[in-house]
C-alpha positions in Angstrom: 0.0 0.0 0.0 1.1 3.5 -0.7 -0.5 6.9 -0.1 0.4 10.3 -1.5 -1.4 13.6 -1.7 -1.4 17.0 -3.4 -3.2 20.2 -2.5 -4.5 22.3 -5.4 -6.9 25.3 -5.2 -8.5 24.3 -1.9 -8.9 20.6 -2.8 -6.8 17.8 -1.3 -6.3 14.8 -3.6 -5.2 11.7 -1.8 -4.0 8.9 -4.1 -4.0 5.3 -2.7 -2.5 2.4 -4.5 -2.2 -1.3 -3.7 -4.6 -3.7 -2.0 -7.1 -2.2 0.3 -7.6 -5.3 2.3 -7.0 -6.0 6.0 -3.2 -5.4 5.9 -3.5 -2.6 3.4 -6.2 -0.8 5.4 -4.1 -1.2 8.6 -1.1 0.3 6.8 -2.9 3.5 5.6 -5.5 3.9 8.3 -3.6 6.5 10.4 -2.0 8.4 7.4 -5.3 8.5 5.6 -7.2 9.8 8.6 -4.5 12.4 9.2 -4.7 13.6 5.6 -8.5 13.3 5.1 -10.3 13.9 8.3 -8.2 15.9 10.7 -9.6 19.3 9.5 -12.5 20.5 7.4 -11.6 20.4 3.8 -12.6 19.2 0.3 -11.0 15.8 -0.4 -10.8 13.7 -3.5 -9.9 10.1 -2.5 -8.4 8.7 -5.6 -8.7 4.9 -5.7 -7.9 4.3 -9.4 -4.7 2.5 -8.5 -6.3 0.2 -5.9 -6.0 -3.4 -7.0 -8.5 -4.8 -4.5 -11.1 -3.2 -2.2 -12.4 -5.3 0.7 -15.1 -4.5 3.3 -12.5 -3.2 5.7 -11.3 -0.9 3.0 -14.8 0.3 2.4 -15.2 0.9 6.1 -12.1 3.1 6.0 -13.5 5.2 3.1 -16.9 5.6 4.8 -15.5 6.5 8.2 -13.2 9.2 6.7 -16.1 10.6 4.6 -18.2 10.7 7.7 -15.5 12.4 9.8 -15.0 15.0 7.0 -18.7 15.6 6.9 -18.9 16.1 10.7 -16.2 18.7 10.4 -17.9 20.6 7.7 -15.9 19.3 4.8 -16.6 16.9 2.0 -15.0 13.7 0.6 -15.7 12.2 -2.8 -14.1 9.1 -4.4 -12.5 9.0 -7.8 -12.2 5.5 -9.4 -11.0 6.4 -12.9 -11.0 3.4 -15.2 -11.0 1.0 -12.2 -14.2 -0.9 -12.9 -13.5 -3.5 -10.1 -13.4 -0.8 -7.4 -16.4 1.0 -9.0 -18.4 -2.2 -9.1 -17.6 -2.9 -5.5 -18.7 0.5 -4.3 -21.9 0.4 -6.4 -22.9 -3.1 -5.4 -22.5 -2.2 -1.7 -24.5 1.1 -2.1 -21.6 3.3 -1.1 -22.2 5.4 -4.2 -25.6 6.4 -2.7 -23.9 8.1 0.3 -20.5 9.2 -1.1 -20.1 10.6 -4.6 -18.1 8.2 -6.8 -16.7 9.7 -10.0 -14.8 8.4 -13.0 -12.8 11.5 -13.9 -10.8 14.0 -11.9 -12.9 16.8 -13.4 -16.1 15.2 -12.2 -14.6 14.5 -8.8 -13.5 18.2 -8.5 -16.9 19.4 -9.5 -18.6 17.1 -7.0 -16.4 18.0 -4.1 -16.8 21.7 -4.7 -20.6 21.5 -5.1 
């Protein structure tokens, strides 16, 4: 698992790569929370490079989105061309509570809306 971020025009883009399973979620839990939920901000969580998304990984995404919402910020997910991650988020209904976008432009528009 790896995690990286950039800040641009009031939006933080957090890019995660690797397997978001039990070991992967454990590896990025604290860094992701520090980057995504420690202060109110607009966050794009980019999962395009995630190879596998398990239920524990989904829980991590949801808890960070909830924490951001409670602080007055917003988190959206970008999946890019990653149909496996998109299908997982859609089949679990996460896309009904957290915006899931294919493109960076759509993610930016959703997080700023």
